[in-house]
C-alpha positions in Angstrom: 1.3 16.1 -14.7 0.8 19.8 -14.0 3.3 21.5 -12.0 0.9 22.4 -9.0 0.0 18.9 -8.5 1.9 16.0 -7.1 1.2 12.3 -7.4 0.1 10.9 -3.8 -1.4 8.2 -1.8 -2.5 7.2 1.7 -0.9 4.1 3.2 0.1 2.2 6.4 3.9 2.0 7.1 5.3 -1.5 7.5 7.9 -2.2 10.3 11.5 -3.2 9.7 11.2 -6.6 10.6 8.3 -7.5 8.0 10.4 -5.6 5.5 13.3 -7.8 6.1 11.0 -10.8 5.5 9.5 -9.4 2.5 13.1 -9.0 1.2 14.1 -12.5 2.0 10.8 -13.9 0.1 11.7 -11.5 -3.0 15.2 -12.8 -3.1 13.9 -16.3 -3.0 11.2 -15.7 -5.7 13.5 -13.9 -8.0 15.0 -17.0 -9.6 11.7 -18.6 -9.8 9.6 -16.0 -11.5 11.2 -14.3 -14.6 10.3 -11.0 -16.2 9.1 -9.6 -12.7 10.0 -6.0 -12.1 10.3 -6.1 -8.3 9.4 -3.6 -5.6 12.1 -2.5 -3.3 11.3 -3.8 0.2 11.7 0.0 1.7 8.9 1.0 -0.7 6.5 -1.8 0.3 3.4 -0.4 2.1 -0.2 -1.0 2.8 -2.2 1.3 0.5 -5.5 2.5 1.9 -6.3 5.2 -0.9 -4.3 6.1 -4.2 -4.9 9.6 -4.7 -3.0 9.9 -8.2 -2.2 13.7 -9.1 -3.5 15.8 -6.3 -3.2 19.5 -5.4 -1.7 20.9 -2.2 -5.0 22.3 -1.3 -6.9 18.8 -1.7 -4.1 17.2 0.5 -4.4 20.1 3.1 -8.1 19.5 3.1 -7.8 15.8 3.8 -5.3 16.3 6.6 -7.7 16.8 9.6 -9.8 13.8 8.5 -6.8 11.6 8.3 -5.3 12.8 11.7 -8.7 12.0 13.2 -9.1 8.7 11.6 -5.6 7.6 12.5 -6.4 8.6 16.1 -9.3 6.4 16.4 -7.5 3.4 14.8 -5.6 1.4 17.3 -2.0 -0.1 16.2 -2.3 -3.7 14.8 -0.3 -6.7 14.0 -2.0 -8.5 11.1 -0.5 -11.7 9.6 1.1 -11.6 6.1 0.8 -14.5 4.3 -0.8 -16.0 0.9 1.1 -15.2 -2.4 -1.4 -14.5 -5.1 -1.6 -12.7 -8.4 -3.9 -10.0 -10.1 -5.9 -10.2 -12.0 -7.9 -13.2 -10.8 -8.0 -14.6 -14.0 -5.9 -14.7 -17.2 -2.2 -13.7 -17.4 -0.6 -12.5 -14.1 0.3 -8.9 -14.2 1.0 -8.2 -10.2 2.3 -10.4 -7.7 1.4 -9.8 -4.0 1.2 -11.2 -0.6 -2.0 -10.8 1.7 -2.3 -9.0 4.8 -5.2 -10.1 7.2 -6.1 -6.5 8.6 -8.4 -6.4 11.7 -12.0 -4.7 11.4 -10.4 -1.3 12.9 -8.0 -1.1 10.0 -11.0 -1.8 7.5 -12.9 1.3 9.1 -9.6 3.2 8.8 -9.7 2.5 5.0 -13.0 3.7 4.8 -12.4 6.8 6.6 -9.4 7.6 4.3 -12.0 7.0 1.4 -14.2 9.2 2.7 -11.6 12.0 3.3 -10.5 11.7 -0.3 -14.0 12.1 -1.7 -14.8 15.0 0.6 -11.5 16.6 -0.6 -12.7 16.4 -4.3 -11.2 13.2 -5.3 -13.6 10.8 -7.2 -14.8 7.7 -5.3 -12.6 4.5 -5.8 -14.8 1.9 -7.8 -12.9 -1.0 -6.6 -13.4 -2.7 -3.2 -10.5 -2.7 -0.6 -8.4 -5.8 -0.9 -5.6 -5.5 1.7 -2.4 -6.7 0.0 1.4 -5.7 -0.3 2.5 -5.7 -3.9 5.9 -7.4 -4.5 6.3 -6.9 -8.3 4.8 -6.5 -11.6 5.0 -8.2 -14.9 5.2 -5.8 -17.7 3.9 -8.1 -20.5 1.7 -10.5 -18.1 2.7 -13.8 -17.6 1.2 -17.4 -17.2 -0.2 -17.8 -13.8 2.8 -19.3 -11.5 2.7 -21.9 -9.0 3.4 -20.1 -5.7 4.4 -21.0 -2.1 2.4 -19.9 0.7 4.7 -17.0 1.7 3.8 -17.1 5.4 5.7 -14.1 6.8 4.3 -13.7 10.4 2.8 -10.6 11.8 3.4 -7.1 10.3 3.5 -4.2 13.1 1.1 -1.2 11.7 1.6 2.0 13.8 1.5 5.0 11.4 -0.7 6.2 8.6 1.2 8.1 6.0 0.4 10.6 3.6 3.0 9.7 0.7 4.2 11.7 -2.4 5.2 9.1 -5.1 7.6 10.1 -7.9 8.0 7.8 -10.9 11.7 7.2 -11.9 13.2 4.7 -14.5 14.5 2.6 -11.3 10.9 2.6 -9.9 8.9 4.9 -7.8 10.2 6.5 -5.0 7.7 7.2 -2.0 8.3 10.4 0.3 6.3 10.7 3.4 4.6 14.2 3.7 2.7 13.6 6.8 2.8 10.8 9.4 -0.1 10.2 11.9 0.6 7.6 14.6 -2.3 5.0 15.1 -4.3 5.5 18.3 -2.7 8.9 19.1 -5.0 11.0 20.6 -5.8 14.4 18.6 
């Protein structure tokens, strides 16, 4: 990665209660699912737009649009449930749990996508599938039988522009900017 860029993404931050529930679920699944590289609970978030390598100027260009989009989206408390794997067919590569976001969060995601494209990022070709990544298999694995994983509601209150740094022990995410949902401009 060139020195004048940083790896970045836009996400909704999770509350501590749902992070604790996610940590308990991961602890329960560790013995049942060998070979998974588990996400740290403090690093789990609802990604709205992965940016990849981004220049500071591109991130600056996105900032006003992200702030405005967050101000139009009210806080939400969507249900977190439904353990699944990606891809939909073949060997499992990613373990995730669903999050049933309301239409306002779907609109926020669309506005984050529009902000990214307006700042010069390529359009995201895949449709938005709200989920929280719990872990990954490096080699792929047979499709496991999974419990329902009903964790109750998450509290979504902040849109965050994160920096992501890859390390041997896993990615570290640092908030660069935080915008409260429903906060007037």
